[in-house]
N, C-alpha and C positions, 0 to 999 in steps of 0.2 A: 699356515696357522689358522686357528679358528676365526671365523668372521664375528664371533660374539666376544664382547669385552670380558677379560678375565684378569683378576688380580689376586695375589697371594699376600696374606698379612699375618703379623705376629699376634697370636691369641692374647698375649699378656699386655702388649703395648698398643695394639691395633695399628702399628706402623706398617705401611705397604713395603713388601720386600721384593715383589716381582710383578710385572705386568706384561700383557701381550700387545702386539701392534694394533689390534682392534681398539683397545682402550686408549692408546696414544692418539689414534686418529679421531676417535669420538670425543675425547675430553679436550684435545688441543694442547695438553701438557706433554713435555718430553718425558722419556723414560727416567732420566735423572731427576726431574722435578717431581714426578710421581713417587719415586722411592724415598723422597724426603718428607712425604706427607703421611698423615694418619688417615684411616678410613673416614673419620669424622670430618676431615677437611674436604673430602671428596663427595661425601654424601650429605645432602641438605637436610634430609628428614631425620632429625635426631631420635624421633620416636621409634624408628626402625634401627635396632642395634645389631649390625651384622657380626659383631664379635661374640655375641652370646652363643654358646655351644648348640643350643636347641632353638627352634623357632626362627630359622634364618631365611625363610622364603617370604616373598612379597614384593610390593611396589616401593621403590625409593626414587629419589630425585638426584641425578648426577649434576654436580656443579662444575660446569666447563670453564676453561680459562678465560673465554670471552664474556663470561657473565651469564650466558644462556643456561637455562635449567632444562635438562632432559629427563623424561620419565623412563625408568628402567624396571623391568621385572627380573628380580634376582633370585638365585638359589645359592645358598652358602652351606658349606660342610667342612669338616676337619679331615686332615690327612696327615700321614707321617712322612716328613721330608727331612733327610739327613738326621735321622734319629730325633727329630723335633716335631711336635704337633703344631701344625699351622692351619690357618683358615684359608679356604679358597672360595672365591665368589665368582659366579658366572652370571652375566647379565644379558638381557635382550632389550634393545632400544624400542620402546613402545610409544614414542612421541607421535609418530605419524599415524599409528593405529588409533591412538586416543583422539588425535585431531579428526580422523575420519569418522570415529564414533560420534564425536561432538557435532560434526557437520551433518551426520545422519539424523541425530536427535533434533537438530535445528530444522532440517527438512521435514521430519515427522511433525514437529511442533507447528510449522507453517501449514502443513496439510491439515492438521487438526483445527487450526484457527480458520483455515479456509472452509472446512466443512461446517464449523460452528457459524461462521459469518453467513454462509449460504443458507443454513438452516433457519436462522433467526431473521434474515433480511426481509423475507416475504411478509411474515407476520408483523414485524416491527414497522416496516414501511407502510403497511396497511393502516396501522394505528396512527402513524405520523400523517398520512394522507388525509385521514378523517379529521384529525385535529386541524390541519392546515385549511382544508376545505371549509369546515364549519366556522373557523375563525375569520376567514375571508368573507363568508356569507354574512356573519354578524357585523363585520366592519362595513360592508356595503349597506346593511340595514340601518345602522345607527349613524353612519357618516363619519368622516375623518375629524370633524369638529366636536364630536361627542366626548364626554368626560372619560368614557371607557375606551376610547380609540387607542390610547397609549398602551393600555393593558392588553388589548387585542393584538396590537402590533408586537408586543413582547411575546405573546403566545405563538404567533406566527414565526417570530425569530427563533424561539426555542425549538419549534418543530423543524425548521430548516437546519439548525445546529445538530439536532438528532439525526437528520438525514445525512449530514456531512460525516458524522461519525460512522454511520453504516456504510457510506460510500468509501470511506477510508479503509474500513475492514475489507470490503469487497475488492477494492483496488489493490490492497496489499496482498490478498490471496489470489489475485488475478481472476476474479469471478465477475468483474464489472465489464459490461460490453463496451468496446472501444470504437470510437468513430474516427478513423484515420483519414487525415487530409494533409495537403501541402499547406503549411502555415508559416507565419513569420514569428520567430521567437521574440523579436522586439515588440511586435504588436501585442503578444500575450503579456509581456512584462509591462507594457504601457497601460493595459487594462487594469493590471493589479496595482500599479503605482497610483492610480486614481483613488484607490481605497486605502493605500498604505498609511497616509498621514493620520487618518482617523483611527486606523487599526493600531499603530504603534504609539501614538500619543505625541504631544507637543514637546516632551522632554527628550525626544530622540531626533537628531538631525539626519535627514535623508539626503543622500548624494546619489544622483542618477547619472549613469554614463553609458548610454546605449549606443553602440556603434557597429551593429551587425546588419549586413545587407542580404545575407543568405537566408534561404528557407530551410525548414525541416519537415520531415514526414512523421506526424504524430497526432495524438488526440489533443485538441486545443484545451478542453476542460481539464484533462489530466496535467498538461504542462502548466496551466494556471494554478492548479492545486499544488503542484510541485513547488512553484515559486512562493505561493502563499505559505506553505508549510515551513519552508526554510526561513522566511521572514518572521513568522510567528516565533520560531525557535530563537531567532536573533533578538527579537523584542523581549522575550522572557529572560534572556541573558543580560539585559541592561535595565534592571528595575530603577536604577538611579540616573538613567539617561546615558547617552553616548552617540555614536555615529553609525548609521547603517548605509552601506555602499552597495549599490546594485549596478553591475556592468555586464555588457555583452560584447563579444568580439567574434570575428571570423578568423579561424586559424587553420593551419595545415599541420597535422600531427605526424612527426617522423617516426621511424621504426622503433627507436629506443623507448620513447614515451608511450607509443601505441602498445608495445609489449607489456610495459608496466601497468597500463590501464586495462589490458585484455581486449584491445580494439584492433581493427585493421588500420594501417596508415592511410591518411587521406584528409580531405577537407572536413572541418567540424565547426560548429557554432558553440561557443562557450558562454555559460552563465556563471558569473561570480558574485556571491553575496557574502559580504564581510561585516562583522560587527566589532565593536570595541568593548565587549562585555566581559563577563567573569572568566570565560575560557573553560576548557574541559580538561580534567585530570588525565595525564598520559595513560594511566591504567584503564581509563574508561573509553578512550578514543575508539577502540575496536568494537565497542558495544553500542555505539550511538545509533546504529541502524537496526538493532534488534527490536523485534516487536514487543511492545509493552515495557520496554526498558526506558526509564526516565529518572533524571536526577531531581526533578521538581517535587515539591511537597505534595502530599495527598490532596487530590481535588484540583490540582493545577495543570495536570497533563495526562493524556491518555497513553502516551508511549507509542502512538501510532504515526505521528506526524512525519518523523524522519524515516521510519520503516516504510511508510507509504511512498515517500519521495524516492527512496532507494528502489522500490519495486517499479515505479513509473519510469525511472531512468533506465533500468535494465530492460524493461518491456519496450522501450523506445530505442533499443540497441545502442545505448550510450554508457557512460561511466560517470561516477561521482567520487570526488576526493574531499577529504576534510583535513584541515590543518588548524591547530589550536595551541595557544599558550596561556596558561593560567594567569589571570590578571591583565591580559592584553587583548584577548578576543579570539574569534573563530572565523575561518573562511571556508565556505563550501564552494567547490568548483565543479560545474556540471559540463560534460562534453556530450554533444548530440551531433550525429552525422548530418551534414548539410546536403541538400539536393539542389540541382540546377533546374528549378521550376518556379513559376510565379505563384504566390499564395492564392488559394481559392477564396472566392468572395464569401464572406460570412454574413448571414442575414441578421440584422439588428432586430430582436424581438419587439422593441419599442416602436419600430417603424412598420411592423406588419399589421394587417387588419385583424381585428378580434371577431369572435363568432357573432356577437350581437350586430355587427355591421353587415354580415353576409348571410345570416340565417334566413331561411324561407320557411313559412309555416307549413309547406307541403312536405318538408323533410321529416321522416320518422326514424327514430333511433330505438334499437333494442339494447338495453343496458343489462349486462350479466355480471354480477359481483356478489360473492358470498359474504362479504363483510357488510352487515346491515347499516352501520353508521356511515360508512363510506358511500354505499350505494344511495342512501338517502341524500347525502350532501351533493353528490354528482347529479342526481335527479333534479334537485332544486336549482342547481346552476344551469343545466341544460334547458329546463322548462322556462327559466327566467330569460334565456336567450331566444326563446320562440320556437324551440323544437317540439315536435310531438313525441311523447316518450312511452315506451313499453319497458317493463323491467322484470327480471327474474333473479333468483338467488343462487341458481346452479344451472348446469348444462341441461339436465333433464327437464327442468321447469321452462328453460328457454325454448326447447323444442316444442313443448306443449303450447306455449304462447304463440309460436309461429304457425303451428298446425291449426289453431283456432282463428287465425287472422287471414282474411281474404284480401286485404289491401296490401300494397307493396310496403316493404321496409327498406329504407335507403342505407342504413348503417347499423352494424352490430359492434358494440363496444363490450369486450369481454376480458375478464381477468384470465391470465394464462394458467395459473395454478389454482385449481378448485377441487374439492372432494368429488369423487365420482368421475363424471365426464369432464376432462380438462378443457381449457380454452381452445387449444389447437385442434383437438378432436371435434369439439363442438363446431368450430369454424369450418372444418372440412365437410361435415355433414350438411351444414347450412348452405355452403357454396354449391355443393352437389345438387341440392334441390332448387336453389335460387342463384343461378350463375351471375347475375348482375349486382348482387349485394356487395357492399364494401365492408371491410373488417378492420377494426382498430383494437389492437391488443393492449392490455395493461399488465404490468408486472413489477414487483418490488425486487425481483431476483432474475436477472436476464441471462444467466449462464445457459439455461436450458432452452433458449430461443433457437430452435433448430433451423437449418437452412430451408426446410420445407415450408416455413412460414412465408417465404418469398413468393409462393404461388399466388398469394392474395394481392400482391402489389409488386411493382417493379422494385421498390425498397420496402422491407417489412415495416408496416405502420405500428410502431410500438411506443407506448406512453409509459415512461418509467416513473414509478411511485417513489416518494410523494411528488406531486406536481401542483403547480399553481393554477388558478383559474385561467390566467392568460395562456399558459401552456396547453391546458385542456381545450380552450377555445380555438387556438391555432391548429392543433392536431386534428380536431373534429372537422374544421373547415378544410384543411389540406386533404384529409382522407376522402371526404365527400366529393371533392373536385378532382381527385386524381383519376387518371384514365386507366 
């Protein structure tokens, strides 16, 4: 018999008079059940009337016995059968094809978002870096006791928030450079928990239950962002208060669950974050990880938080589940593969020396940055720390400055993306002429940091925009003293 579903119906009553085995298998109904039905009971979409003699082609939805709705592309026509005109409909199940088309559109949308994120990240991070640097300089000038110190701190906070949005875009589109280390998930969660009380407010009870002893192989900042994004989502689901539970466990996933999650069986670390909030409508569960999808009111959410979390989990070779019940709350469960290794030591920036403690007046720096505002702010910071400074607004100008200088230059700080001669090409030419010079790259968009950059140091010296004065100080000091 035909692999396509076929049914014959009475043109006057629309009652089904005959079906083939393919329709029986597809619909889940028996032949006897189908022959008691009218086409209107089988076809969901009433706007498509297959009993009309003309215009009988198009897409319809087949209502199956188990309640599932399948999309069919049908062709209907009339024929003479036992001296009676009847209608014959032949269908083709398009459900999987439509699903594949939707997945392709989603991938294309993600690629478009990625291209957009990368395109705006450099310019936007330049702007944020200038705002942050100038606000920090102003705060240092007026002092923390000044009347405008609060306003300056708010400006700095807003700049960091803008940087977080850009970082989420880049992380979601997988264009953010990752720093992979052996880390402790419990340690990441502990760092976030120190901020959680102030973040979620006193109206939400926080329950912490960390019990994982295993390590994971991941980017610490991304894992902390993953935890924070899910917590923020939980907070927003409990405007009138509730309970937030954060727990970690070491588990061994068996074959059945591993297959469901799309993972390989073995040892994993789980992170579970539950809330007692409003919950998520069943119809929306499958969309919570979509980029820019949000149920929050305008201005209350970017729609990137959970999409970013999903991207981080997948990039870390893990899986994420969500369970929710309207009025009772939501649970996110993250599975990350564990590794049998001791977490690497993480330097606490607050304990590290700052540039003003290690600067020597003999050290000369060439600063190359095409953004005038940012270049001015960085110059003021470096000069304030005791460095001798040369500056240029592009690669060609930087080469001219060096040609005219007879004294040594210890360090070149250059933006990677500049009009004309880009930072990498500039550094290659400078190092060829001055082999002992150190190079520190800056960029607001790190996807194009090629492996060739590593020729300038054992690890590429890269300062990601926007950066704080402390980060700038530490990177300058580290690069100058690197062998």
